[in-house]
All heavy atoms as an XYZ file, in Angstrom:
856
protein
N     -17.954     -1.886    -15.314
C     -18.541     -2.094    -14.097
C     -19.162     -0.793    -13.547
O     -18.515      0.241    -13.480
C     -17.467     -2.446    -13.011
C     -16.799     -3.746    -13.304
S     -15.554     -4.010    -12.048
C     -14.660     -5.330    -12.820
N     -20.415     -0.795    -13.202
C     -21.029      0.415    -12.676
C     -20.820      0.437    -11.169
O     -20.713     -0.540    -10.505
C     -22.572      0.370    -12.966
O     -23.189     -0.680    -12.282
N     -20.708      1.640    -10.718
C     -20.441      1.887     -9.280
C     -21.637      2.655     -8.750
O     -22.013      3.642     -9.360
C     -19.157      2.655     -9.050
C     -17.909      1.917     -9.445
C     -17.699      0.604     -8.730
O     -17.656     -0.441     -9.369
N     -17.723      0.582     -7.457
N     -22.135      2.240     -7.648
C     -23.289      2.922     -7.002
C     -22.658      3.977     -6.085
O     -21.852      3.654     -5.229
C     -24.104      1.944     -6.183
C     -24.858      0.908     -7.025
C     -25.856      1.557     -7.973
O     -26.557      2.533     -7.560
O     -25.936      1.128     -9.132
N     -23.070      5.235     -6.217
C     -22.616      6.277     -5.298
C     -23.138      6.035     -3.918
O     -24.256      5.618     -3.739
C     -23.142      7.548     -5.920
C     -24.175      7.177     -6.892
C     -23.954      5.763     -7.255
N     -22.272      6.227     -2.913
C     -22.666      6.112     -1.518
C     -22.935      7.527     -1.014
O     -22.746      8.471     -1.772
C     -21.530      5.451     -0.745
C     -21.295      4.042     -1.168
S     -19.865      3.271     -0.439
C     -20.127      3.476      1.300
N     -23.321      7.665      0.209
C     -23.658      8.976      0.732
C     -22.507      9.981      0.596
O     -22.759     11.152      0.330
C     -24.070      8.874      2.216
N     -21.281      9.537      0.795
C     -20.115     10.460      0.814
C     -19.083     10.012     -0.220
O     -17.963     10.444     -0.165
C     -19.522     10.560      2.156
N     -19.426      9.155     -1.135
C     -18.424      8.756     -2.103
C     -18.884      7.439     -2.833
O     -20.090      7.212     -3.006
N     -17.926      6.673     -3.332
C     -18.175      5.480     -4.065
C     -17.503      4.308     -3.441
O     -16.380      4.422     -2.912
C     -17.652      5.620     -5.514
C     -18.456      6.516     -6.394
C     -19.370      6.137     -7.285
C     -18.367      7.971     -6.442
N     -19.895      7.272     -7.887
C     -19.284      8.347     -7.360
C     -17.639      8.924     -5.751
C     -19.530      9.711     -7.649
C     -17.837     10.234     -6.022
C     -18.759     10.604     -6.992
N     -18.117      3.162     -3.470
C     -17.511      1.907     -2.936
C     -16.612      1.369     -4.005
O     -16.966      1.101     -5.147
C     -18.576      0.890     -2.660
C     -17.987     -0.366     -2.008
C     -19.024     -1.272     -1.448
O     -20.158     -0.964     -1.262
N     -18.650     -2.542     -1.233
N     -15.341      1.183     -3.651
C     -14.298      0.720     -4.613
C     -14.141     -0.781     -4.497
O     -13.936     -1.476     -5.522
C     -12.960      1.432     -4.304
C     -11.842      0.880     -5.132
C     -13.105      2.937     -4.583
N     -14.215     -1.350     -3.298
C     -14.028     -2.765     -3.094
C     -15.378     -3.459     -2.807
O     -16.120     -3.050     -1.986
C     -13.085     -2.971     -1.866
O     -13.107     -4.362     -1.528
N     -15.652     -4.522     -3.543
C     -16.970     -5.187     -3.344
C     -17.066     -5.937     -1.990
O     -18.136     -6.166     -1.502
C     -16.996     -6.194     -4.487
C     -15.614     -6.435     -4.864
C     -14.872     -5.167     -4.611
N     -15.910     -6.243     -1.347
C     -15.962     -6.991     -0.123
C     -15.170     -6.294      1.023
O     -14.731     -6.936      1.955
C     -15.354     -8.413     -0.333
N     -14.926     -5.020      0.926
C     -14.196     -4.249      1.902
C     -12.718     -4.376      1.672
O     -12.225     -5.083      0.852
N     -11.965     -3.649      2.478
C     -10.475     -3.645      2.402
C      -9.937     -2.655      3.420
O     -10.648     -1.917      4.053
N      -8.627     -2.719      3.556
C      -7.951     -1.818      4.514
C      -6.722     -1.214      3.855
O      -6.293     -1.619      2.789
C      -7.531     -2.576      5.751
O      -6.589     -3.656      5.415
C      -8.740     -3.175      6.523
N      -6.125     -0.279      4.550
C      -4.860      0.353      4.113
C      -4.864      0.910      2.730
O      -3.983      0.583      1.922
C      -3.698     -0.619      4.319
O      -3.609     -1.028      5.669
N      -5.838      1.725      2.369
C      -5.837      2.264      0.982
C      -4.744      3.245      0.741
O      -4.349      4.036      1.610
C      -7.267      2.938      0.900
C      -7.527      3.333      2.284
C      -6.941      2.262      3.171
N      -4.157      3.248     -0.464
C      -3.154      4.194     -0.898
C      -3.376      4.474     -2.349
O      -3.592      3.598     -3.182
C      -1.738      3.597     -0.785
C      -1.324      3.091      0.540
C      -0.755      4.216      1.415
N      -0.336      3.691      2.675
C      -1.195      3.399      3.699
N      -2.467      3.605      3.579
N      -0.702      2.970      4.833
N      -3.299      5.747     -2.752
C      -3.328      6.093     -4.171
C      -1.952      5.920     -4.756
O      -0.929      6.151     -4.120
C      -3.716      7.562     -4.295
C      -5.173      7.850     -4.077
C      -5.703      8.438     -2.943
C      -6.271      7.607     -4.938
N      -7.064      8.564     -3.109
C      -7.439      8.012     -4.294
C      -6.348      7.016     -6.218
C      -8.685      7.906     -4.892
C      -7.579      6.899     -6.817
C      -8.758      7.325     -6.152
N      -1.886      5.504     -6.006
C      -0.655      5.464     -6.719
C      -0.278      6.919     -7.047
O      -1.128      7.790     -7.021
C      -0.722      4.641     -7.990
O      -1.746      5.157     -8.847
C      -1.002      3.199     -7.718
N       1.039      7.192     -7.276
C       1.432      8.566     -7.545
C       0.700      9.255     -8.671
O       0.463     10.488     -8.640
C       2.904      8.484     -7.832
C       3.336      7.200     -7.083
C       2.137      6.306     -7.216
N       0.295      8.525     -9.715
C      -0.407      9.100    -10.824
C      -1.900      9.326    -10.592
O      -2.604      9.908    -11.388
C      -0.197      8.321    -12.134
C      -0.733      6.947    -12.102
O      -1.466      6.585    -11.084
O      -0.440      6.167    -13.029
N      -2.414      8.794     -9.405
C      -3.839      8.960     -9.112
C      -4.783      8.120     -9.917
O      -5.990      8.352     -9.823
N      -4.288      7.148    -10.662
C      -5.142      6.334    -11.517
C      -5.507      5.005    -10.907
O      -6.395      4.296    -11.417
C      -4.496      6.107    -12.869
C      -4.315      7.382    -13.614
C      -3.618      7.161    -14.905
N      -3.414      8.434    -15.543
C      -3.074      8.550    -16.822
N      -3.006      7.506    -17.600
N      -2.843      9.749    -17.342
N      -4.878      4.650     -9.737
C      -5.168      3.397     -9.108
C      -5.303      3.650     -7.626
O      -4.543      4.384     -7.024
C      -4.065      2.349     -9.342
C      -3.900      1.967    -10.807
C      -2.698      1.018    -10.946
O      -2.744     -0.116    -10.462
O      -1.732      1.470    -11.541
N      -6.186      2.933     -6.980
C      -6.309      2.892     -5.562
C      -5.918      1.493     -5.103
O      -6.473      0.484     -5.554
C      -7.713      3.191     -5.110
C      -7.914      3.290     -3.555
C      -7.060      4.450     -3.002
C      -9.363      3.505     -3.236
N      -4.872      1.409     -4.293
C      -4.377      0.115     -3.786
C      -4.991     -0.106     -2.393
O      -5.173      0.833     -1.657
C      -2.886      0.101     -3.714
C      -2.105      0.488     -4.979
C      -0.626      0.703     -4.647
C      -2.293     -0.579     -5.993
N      -5.268     -1.370     -2.078
C      -5.798     -1.690     -0.771
C      -5.531     -3.180     -0.464
O      -5.308     -3.997     -1.365
C      -7.280     -1.369     -0.635
C      -8.195     -2.088     -1.607
C      -8.795     -3.289     -1.248
C      -8.452     -1.573     -2.867
C      -9.618     -3.987     -2.129
C      -9.310     -2.245     -3.763
C      -9.859     -3.424     -3.356
O     -10.682     -4.094     -4.278
N      -5.578     -3.502      0.795
C      -5.348     -4.842      1.249
C      -6.672     -5.536      1.384
O      -7.608     -5.004      2.048
C      -4.577     -4.871      2.569
C      -4.516     -6.258      3.216
C      -3.647     -7.211      2.688
C      -5.276     -6.539      4.301
C      -3.586     -8.448      3.239
C      -5.221     -7.810      4.870
C      -4.379     -8.748      4.322
O      -4.327     -9.999      4.915
N      -6.906     -6.699      0.733
C      -8.115     -7.488      0.876
C      -7.847     -8.950      0.607
O      -7.060     -9.248     -0.267
C      -9.162     -6.965     -0.083
N      -8.478     -9.851      1.345
C      -8.353    -11.272      1.112
C      -6.917    -11.764      0.999
O      -6.505    -12.426      0.094
C      -9.112    -11.660     -0.147
C     -10.583    -11.351     -0.044
O     -11.139    -11.479      1.036
O     -11.194    -11.062     -1.095
N      -6.090    -11.357      1.982
C      -4.685    -11.781      2.047
C      -3.854    -11.337      0.870
O      -2.863    -11.968      0.544
C      -4.557    -13.287      2.190
C      -5.202    -13.775      3.472
O      -5.077    -13.134      4.483
N      -5.951    -14.889      3.394
N      -4.166    -10.247      0.214
C      -3.397     -9.758     -0.855
C      -3.602     -8.271     -1.109
O      -4.530     -7.649     -0.599
N      -2.672     -7.721     -1.898
C      -2.782     -6.318     -2.305
C      -3.510     -6.227     -3.607
O      -3.232     -7.008     -4.556
C      -1.382     -5.734     -2.451
C      -1.316     -4.231     -2.422
C      -1.804     -3.677     -1.097
C       0.115     -3.762     -2.699
N      -4.498     -5.385     -3.697
C      -5.354     -5.269     -4.830
C      -5.212     -3.844     -5.410
O      -5.102     -2.889     -4.702
C      -6.884     -5.514     -4.427
C      -7.801     -5.264     -5.634
C      -7.040     -6.884     -3.865
N      -5.248     -3.785     -6.756
C      -5.227     -2.524     -7.459
C      -6.608     -2.285     -8.056
O      -7.070     -3.109     -8.813
C      -4.178     -2.511     -8.542
O      -4.362     -1.410     -9.456
N      -7.247     -1.185     -7.760
C      -8.513     -0.789     -8.356
C      -8.189      0.339     -9.311
O      -7.806      1.434     -8.848
C      -9.536     -0.384     -7.308
N      -8.339      0.137    -10.600
C      -8.094      1.157    -11.590
C      -9.310      2.070    -11.581
O     -10.430      1.584    -11.748
C      -7.773      0.547    -12.949
C      -6.468     -0.271    -12.859
C      -5.791     -0.429    -14.187
N      -4.497     -0.986    -13.947
C      -4.221     -2.292    -14.115
N      -5.140     -3.111    -14.529
N      -3.002     -2.754    -13.850
N      -9.061      3.361    -11.584
C     -10.149      4.352    -11.434
C     -10.361      5.172    -12.701
O      -9.388      5.589    -13.351
C      -9.764      5.329    -10.254
C      -9.504      4.602     -8.991
C     -10.821      6.376    -10.117
C     -10.641      3.777     -8.421
N     -11.617      5.357    -13.022
C     -11.983      6.240    -14.142
C     -12.423      7.561    -13.460
O     -13.371      7.667    -12.733
C     -13.183      5.687    -14.872
C     -13.691      6.581    -16.053
C     -14.874      5.980    -16.734
N     -16.010      5.773    -15.810
C     -16.545      4.523    -15.496
N     -16.008      3.459    -16.039
N     -17.517      4.411    -14.632
N     -11.596      8.625    -13.652
C     -11.867      9.923    -13.025
C     -12.973     10.739    -13.720
O     -13.451     10.300    -14.749
C     -10.517     10.655    -13.103
C      -9.913     10.059    -14.336
C     -10.389      8.665    -14.444
N     -13.260     11.835    -13.129
C     -14.220     12.762    -13.800
C     -15.624     12.544    -13.310
O     -15.911     11.938    -12.268
N     -16.564     13.058    -14.104
C     -17.985     13.026    -13.777
C     -18.479     11.552    -13.723
O     -19.400     11.289    -12.943
C     -18.866     13.801    -14.795
C     -18.605     15.280    -14.712
O     -18.079     15.751    -13.656
O     -18.869     15.968    -15.676
N     -17.911     10.715    -14.510
C     -18.301      9.285    -14.493
C     -17.363      8.420    -13.656
O     -17.026      7.327    -14.061
C     -18.334      8.747    -15.904
N     -16.909      9.003    -12.497
C     -16.008      8.298    -11.634
C     -16.420      6.895    -11.337
O     -17.609      6.662    -11.153
C     -15.857      9.069    -10.326
C     -14.977      8.364     -9.322
C     -13.632      8.721     -9.230
C     -15.453      7.446     -8.441
C     -12.784      8.124     -8.342
C     -14.604      6.832     -7.492
C     -13.297      7.174     -7.453
N     -15.502      5.951    -11.392
C     -15.872      4.554    -11.072
C     -14.619      3.687    -11.167
O     -13.547      4.119    -11.556
N     -14.787      2.415    -10.825
C     -13.736      1.422    -10.959
C     -13.860      0.748    -12.278
O     -14.924      0.245    -12.592
C     -13.802      0.428     -9.790
C     -12.744     -0.636     -9.960
C     -13.661      1.141     -8.440
N     -12.756      0.732    -13.092
C     -12.820      0.097    -14.375
C     -12.295     -1.334    -14.313
O     -12.721     -2.152    -15.124
C     -12.006      0.840    -15.360
O     -10.632      0.868    -14.990
C     -12.507      2.315    -15.604
N     -11.465     -1.614    -13.311
C     -10.871     -3.007    -13.186
C     -10.279     -3.141    -11.852
O      -9.745     -2.192    -11.276
C      -9.828     -3.113    -14.268
C      -9.133     -4.502    -14.292
C      -8.003     -4.543    -15.380
O      -7.520     -3.517    -15.826
O      -7.670     -5.668    -15.706
N     -10.382     -4.374    -11.283
C      -9.690     -4.720    -10.035
C      -8.747     -5.831    -10.360
O      -9.134     -6.819    -10.989
C     -10.652     -5.171     -8.969
C     -11.529     -4.047     -8.421
C     -12.477     -4.596     -7.354
N     -13.508     -3.589     -7.076
C     -14.644     -3.474     -7.735
N     -14.926     -4.285     -8.745
N     -15.504     -2.497     -7.453
N      -7.463     -5.725     -9.886
C      -6.456     -6.726    -10.163
C      -5.784     -7.087     -8.820
O      -5.286     -6.193     -8.111
C      -5.384     -6.166    -11.106
C      -4.319     -7.205    -11.371
C      -6.010     -5.803    -12.427
N      -5.718     -8.425     -8.527
C      -4.958     -8.857     -7.345
C      -3.490     -8.849     -7.725
O      -3.098     -9.489     -8.706
C      -5.398    -10.282     -6.969
N      -2.724     -8.101     -7.032
C      -1.323     -7.916     -7.379
C      -0.425     -9.059     -6.829
O       0.298     -9.658     -7.589
C      -0.792     -6.551     -6.843
C      -1.488     -5.322     -7.429
C      -0.937     -4.052     -6.774
C      -1.329     -5.310     -8.949
N      -0.483     -9.323     -5.527
C       0.271    -10.375     -4.927
C      -0.152    -10.599     -3.502
O      -0.825     -9.760     -2.898
C       1.771    -10.090     -4.965
C       2.168     -8.750     -4.539
C       2.303     -8.379     -3.214
C       2.436     -7.781     -5.464
C       2.711     -7.126     -2.870
C       2.802     -6.485     -5.166
C       2.919     -6.176     -3.817
N       0.195    -11.786     -2.951
C      -0.130    -12.080     -1.596
C       0.633    -11.105     -0.705
O       1.811    -10.806     -0.976
C       0.284    -13.524     -1.226
C      -0.636    -14.552     -1.785
O      -1.749    -14.152     -2.196
O      -0.243    -15.699     -1.827
N       0.043    -10.682      0.368
C       0.629     -9.725      1.252
C      -0.022     -9.794      2.620
O      -1.226     -9.614      2.692
C       0.507     -8.359      0.609
C       0.832     -7.162      1.557
C       2.147     -7.064      2.048
C      -0.088     -6.233      1.910
C       2.426     -6.026      2.908
C       0.196     -5.175      2.738
C       1.469     -5.097      3.265
O       1.781     -4.049      4.067
N       0.756    -10.083      3.631
C       0.255    -10.096      4.992
C       0.643     -8.774      5.644
O       1.849     -8.526      5.785
C       0.814    -11.262      5.761
N      -0.251     -7.939      5.961
C       0.146     -6.617      6.537
C       0.830     -6.756      7.887
O       0.564     -7.747      8.616
C      -1.202     -5.896      6.642
C      -2.219     -6.909      6.695
C      -1.709     -8.088      5.914
N       1.682     -5.869      8.199
C       2.319     -5.811      9.490
C       1.316     -5.501     10.558
O       0.541     -4.556     10.412
C       3.438     -4.755      9.412
C       4.238     -4.608     10.679
C       5.029     -5.667     11.036
C       4.167     -3.501     11.493
C       5.796     -5.549     12.190
C       4.875     -3.409     12.613
C       5.754     -4.435     13.003
N       1.333     -6.294     11.645
C       0.310     -6.112     12.631
C       0.677     -5.115     13.732
O      -0.138     -4.586     14.419
C      -0.021     -7.478     13.350
O       1.187     -7.994     13.802
C      -0.668     -8.431     12.344
N       1.958     -4.793     13.883
C       2.368     -3.703     14.790
C       2.108     -2.391     14.122
O       2.484     -2.199     12.952
N       1.433     -1.513     14.754
C       1.019     -0.255     14.090
C       2.054      0.838     14.339
O       1.987      1.568     15.246
C      -0.327      0.188     14.596
C      -1.494     -0.749     14.305
C      -1.527     -1.265     12.875
N      -1.652     -0.305     11.917
C      -1.518     -0.498     10.599
N      -1.303     -1.673     10.144
N      -1.621      0.494      9.738
N       3.000      0.945     13.386
C       3.999      1.999     13.338
C       3.549      3.123     12.444
O       4.086      4.181     12.396
C       5.318      1.483     12.846
C       6.012      0.442     13.698
C       7.237     -0.084     12.976
C       6.388      0.994     15.043
N       2.500      2.943     11.710
C       1.994      3.811     10.737
C       1.691      3.020      9.524
O       1.401      1.819      9.574
N       1.708      3.617      8.337
C       1.405      2.885      7.094
C       2.391      1.638      6.967
O       3.552      1.789      7.231
C       1.646      3.897      5.954
C       1.509      5.190      6.664
C       1.954      5.029      8.063
N       1.875      0.522      6.542
C       2.701     -0.631      6.388
C       3.197     -0.877      4.995
O       3.912     -1.822      4.701
C       1.984     -1.896      6.935
C       0.609     -2.132      6.318
O       0.243     -1.306      5.491
O       0.002     -3.089      6.705
N       2.825     -0.001      4.029
C       3.356     -0.106      2.680
C       3.216      1.286      2.013
O       2.382      2.113      2.439
C       2.712     -1.182      1.844
C       1.340     -0.892      1.345
C       1.155     -0.351      0.087
C       0.180     -1.100      2.103
C      -0.141     -0.023     -0.425
C      -1.066     -0.821      1.653
C      -1.210     -0.291      0.340
O      -2.463      0.020     -0.093
N       3.991      1.462      0.966
C       3.880      2.721      0.202
C       4.305      2.401     -1.203
O       4.956      1.333     -1.445
C       4.641      3.857      0.796
C       4.050      5.199      0.406
O       3.113      5.292     -0.434
O       4.520      6.200      0.949
N       4.088      3.288     -2.108
C       4.413      3.130     -3.556
C       5.510      4.094     -3.907
O       5.462      5.276     -3.515
C       3.170      3.338     -4.419
C       3.497      2.995     -5.879
C       2.025      2.544     -3.960
N       6.512      3.637     -4.698
C       7.542      4.556     -5.155
C       6.951      5.668     -6.018
O       5.868      5.528     -6.586
C       8.580      3.758     -6.009
N       7.636      6.826     -6.031
C       7.133      8.010     -6.746
C       6.888      7.713     -8.240
O       5.968      8.272     -8.786
C       8.157      9.100     -6.602
N       7.637      6.790     -8.852
C       7.420      6.450    -10.244
C       6.430      5.316    -10.420
O       6.152      4.861    -11.518
C       8.728      6.149    -10.936
C       9.409      4.890    -10.421
O       8.877      4.149     -9.564
N      10.626      4.650    -10.901
N       5.846      4.785     -9.293
C       4.892      3.729     -9.333
C       5.401      2.356     -9.686
O       4.631      1.421     -9.857
N       6.719      2.165     -9.724
C       7.294      0.870    -10.208
C       7.593     -0.093     -9.049
O       7.849     -1.226     -9.326
C       8.536      1.090    -11.030
O       9.547      1.665    -10.237
N       7.720      0.393     -7.833
C       8.072     -0.484     -6.702
C       7.250     -0.180     -5.445
O       6.642      0.888     -5.384
C       9.552     -0.320     -6.365
C      10.427     -0.770     -7.497
C      11.866     -0.654     -7.053
N      12.258      0.751     -7.133
C      13.441      1.213     -6.914
N      14.411      0.384     -6.624
N      13.677      2.461     -7.002
N       7.260     -1.144     -4.526
C       6.614     -0.960     -3.257
C       7.628     -1.059     -2.157
O       8.618     -1.786     -2.245
C       5.585     -2.122     -3.021
C       4.474     -2.060     -3.995
C       4.481     -2.825     -5.151
C       3.315     -1.303     -3.712
C       3.429     -2.826     -6.042
C       2.249     -1.313     -4.620
C       2.286     -2.073     -5.736
N       7.392     -0.363     -1.061
C       8.144     -0.488      0.197
C       7.154     -1.063      1.208
O       6.121     -0.471      1.394
C       8.749      0.835      0.623
C       9.473      0.815      1.960
C      10.684     -0.133      1.842
C       9.839      2.203      2.363
N       7.473     -2.181      1.847
C       6.527     -2.780      2.738
C       7.204     -3.240      4.042
O       8.357     -3.577      4.074
C       5.951     -4.081      2.096
C       5.281     -3.805      0.834
S       4.658     -5.363      0.131
C       3.400     -4.716     -0.825
N       6.399     -3.210      5.087
C       6.758     -3.907      6.326
C       5.903     -5.110      6.370
O       4.688     -5.038      6.303
C       6.455     -3.004      7.553
C       7.247     -1.722      7.518
C       6.763     -3.748      8.824
C       6.880     -0.698      8.609
N       6.517     -6.258      6.397
C       5.732     -7.550      6.274
C       5.866     -8.330      7.556
O       6.921     -8.364      8.176
C       6.268     -8.355      5.099
C       6.019     -7.684      3.787
C       6.463     -8.491      2.666
N       5.598     -9.686      2.554
C       5.598    -10.512      1.585
N       6.441    -10.349      0.588
N       4.777    -11.495      1.504
N       4.760     -8.996      7.910
C       4.800     -9.938      9.035
C       5.356    -11.244      8.521
O       5.161    -11.644      7.343
C       3.382    -10.174      9.561
O       2.867     -8.986     10.103
N       5.974    -11.973      9.382
C       6.520    -13.292      9.027
C       5.465    -14.320      9.301
O       5.084    -14.500     10.479
C       7.811    -13.590      9.845
O       8.170    -14.910      9.611
N       5.029    -14.985      8.299
C       4.048    -16.072      8.491
C       4.655    -17.331      9.058
O       3.960    -18.111      9.716
C       3.335    -16.403      7.146
C       2.458    -15.268      6.639
C       1.798    -15.701      5.334
N       0.919    -14.602      4.907
C       0.392    -14.533      3.708
N       0.694    -15.449      2.810
N      -0.347    -13.519      3.365
N       5.912    -17.537      8.777
C       6.588    -18.750      9.218
C       6.839    -18.752     10.733
O       6.738    -19.755     11.391
C       7.934    -18.958      8.486
C       7.775    -19.255      6.990
C       7.485    -18.011      6.165
O       7.958    -16.894      6.606
O       6.846    -18.120      5.175
N       7.242    -17.614     11.232
C       7.594    -17.501     12.689
C       6.850    -16.349     13.282
O       7.456    -15.246     13.507
C       9.081    -17.364     12.891
O       9.516    -16.240     12.141
C       9.844    -18.608     12.401
N       5.560    -16.530     13.596
C       4.772    -15.364     14.105
C       5.256    -14.868     15.419
O       4.912    -13.711     15.788
C       3.357    -15.922     14.197
C       3.504    -17.419     14.175
C       4.784    -17.703     13.444
N       6.019    -15.630     16.230
C       6.424    -15.181     17.498
C       7.737    -14.412     17.470
O       8.199    -13.862     18.442
C       6.580    -16.402     18.496
O       7.609    -17.217     17.974
N       8.344    -14.306     16.290
C       9.603    -13.604     16.160
C       9.356    -12.124     16.374
O       8.457    -11.532     15.788
C      10.196    -13.795     14.744
O      10.399    -15.158     14.575
C      11.497    -13.082     14.592
N      10.217    -11.486     17.172
C      10.085    -10.015     17.396
C      10.606     -9.246     16.162
O      11.635     -9.644     15.606
C      10.866     -9.610     18.671
C      10.260    -10.150     19.870
C      10.979     -9.676     21.089
N      10.875     -8.191     21.053
C      11.192     -7.454     22.084
N      11.652     -8.012     23.175
N      11.112     -6.154     22.004
N       9.950     -8.295     15.806
C      10.405     -7.436     14.731
C      11.265     -6.275     15.227
O      10.927     -5.630     16.242
C       9.184     -6.799     14.001
C       9.603     -5.865     12.895
C       8.279     -7.943     13.434
N      12.420     -6.093     14.656
C      13.280     -5.030     15.015
C      13.408     -4.028     13.857
O      13.457     -4.447     12.694
C      14.698     -5.573     15.340
C      14.637     -6.460     16.568
C      16.004     -6.932     16.945
O      17.028     -6.570     16.347
N      16.127     -7.704     17.951
N      13.459     -2.771     14.184
C      13.620     -1.748     13.212
C      14.774     -0.862     13.617
O      14.836     -0.442     14.771
C      12.307     -0.923     13.149
C      12.291      0.250     12.250
C      12.347     -0.170     10.801
C      11.009      1.085     12.519
N      15.690     -0.662     12.699
C      16.819      0.221     12.952
C      16.640      1.514     12.147
O      16.467      1.488     10.917
C      18.142     -0.423     12.602
N      16.713      2.664     12.803
C      16.593      3.954     12.131
C      17.942      4.621     12.208
O      18.465      4.862     13.293
C      15.532      4.807     12.819
C      15.413      6.244     12.336
C      14.940      6.241     10.869
C      14.425      6.971     13.202
N      18.505      4.897     11.046
C      19.845      5.581     11.032
C      19.631      6.983     10.507
O      19.186      7.153      9.289
C      20.791      4.769     10.125
C      22.148      5.464     10.087
C      20.948      3.376     10.634
N      19.832      7.965     11.264
C      19.700      9.373     10.868
C      21.068      9.909     10.448
O      22.109      9.454     10.990
C      19.115     10.223     11.955
C      17.682      9.802     12.323
C      17.166     10.638     13.424
O      17.806     10.986     14.392
N      15.880     11.027     13.263
N      21.091     10.819      9.571
C      22.316     11.451      9.056
C      23.348     10.444      8.551
O      24.545     10.579      8.745
C      22.922     12.324     10.158
C      22.045     13.397     10.677
O      21.339     14.043      9.863
N      21.930     13.563     11.988
N      22.879      9.425      7.922
C      23.750      8.372      7.442
C      24.697      8.792      6.325
O      25.829      8.313      6.242
C      22.996      7.094      7.031
C      22.092      7.289      5.833
C      20.823      7.749      5.818
C      22.479      7.076      4.455
N      20.351      7.813      4.473
C      21.369      7.385      3.658
C      23.643      6.636      3.818
C      21.361      7.236      2.309
C      23.598      6.507      2.444
C      22.535      6.803      1.734
N      24.290      9.817      5.560
C      25.232     10.270      4.511
C      26.405     11.020      5.146
O      27.573     10.789      4.732
C      24.480     11.213      3.538
C      23.440     10.424      2.756
C      25.454     11.927      2.602
C      22.588     11.191      1.781
N      26.177     11.793      6.164
C      27.306     12.461      6.862
C      28.235     11.407      7.505
O      29.458     11.496      7.385
C      26.748     13.442      7.922
C      27.899     14.226      8.595
C      27.441     15.165      9.654
N      26.848     14.379     10.741
C      25.870     14.774     11.559
N      25.276     15.915     11.341
N      25.484     13.976     12.569
N      27.632     10.405      8.138
C      28.412      9.363      8.794
C      29.210      8.585      7.719
O      30.432      8.269      7.972
C      27.523      8.443      9.563
C      28.283      7.353     10.301
C      27.380      6.443     11.120
O      26.296      6.891     11.506
O      27.833      5.344     11.447
N      28.640      8.330      6.582
C      29.370      7.602      5.503
C      30.520      8.484      5.037
O      31.669      8.007      4.865
C      28.425      7.357      4.356
C      29.043      6.675      3.152
C      29.577      5.285      3.469
C      28.060      6.595      2.009
N      30.331      9.782      4.879
C      31.359     10.680      4.479
C      32.499     10.697      5.435
O      33.732     10.749      4.993
N      32.262     10.653      6.726
C      33.263     10.638      7.737
C      34.112      9.386      7.680
O      35.277      9.348      7.885
C      32.668     10.844      9.130
C      32.068     12.205      9.321
C      31.283     12.313     10.591
O      31.124     11.297     11.362
O      30.755     13.396     10.891
N      33.442      8.263      7.444
C      34.135      6.960      7.365
C      34.950      6.802      6.159
O      35.942      6.108      6.098
C      33.112      5.817      7.478
C      32.466      5.741      8.857
C      31.532      4.568      8.950
C      30.828      4.630     10.299
N      31.279      3.621     11.209
N      34.562      7.424      5.038
C      35.260      7.306      3.781
C      36.549      8.137      3.795
O      37.543      7.779      3.183
C      34.330      7.734      2.582
C      35.112      7.831      1.275
C      33.226      6.711      2.475
N      36.531      9.279      4.491
C      37.736     10.163      4.512
C      38.879      9.605      5.207
O      38.942      8.842      5.975
C      37.344     11.510      5.099
C      36.378     12.255      4.246
C      35.933     13.582      4.890
O      36.299     13.894      5.997
N      35.176     14.372      4.169
């Protein structure tokens, strides 16, 4: 697939997308498009371009903006996501943040 250079870079998605993230190895650019997560495999170097696009799975991004709504594990094998519920859109989303949980666990175990 040939890629046309844009003024400041290259277009990776033919129909646009949001929430781009590089995989840890830098060989794929992930983005949300058409109700799913897409992987664009990248050819680096002087001939930079997209070699393949693969729809990974359906994914509805989280609409509350806490920051990035997904990320990739350091080894590239898993995803961590905040997902919206399609079944009950009026359900409130709750997030619990536990700081120093290892210390608290140690205190409870002793």
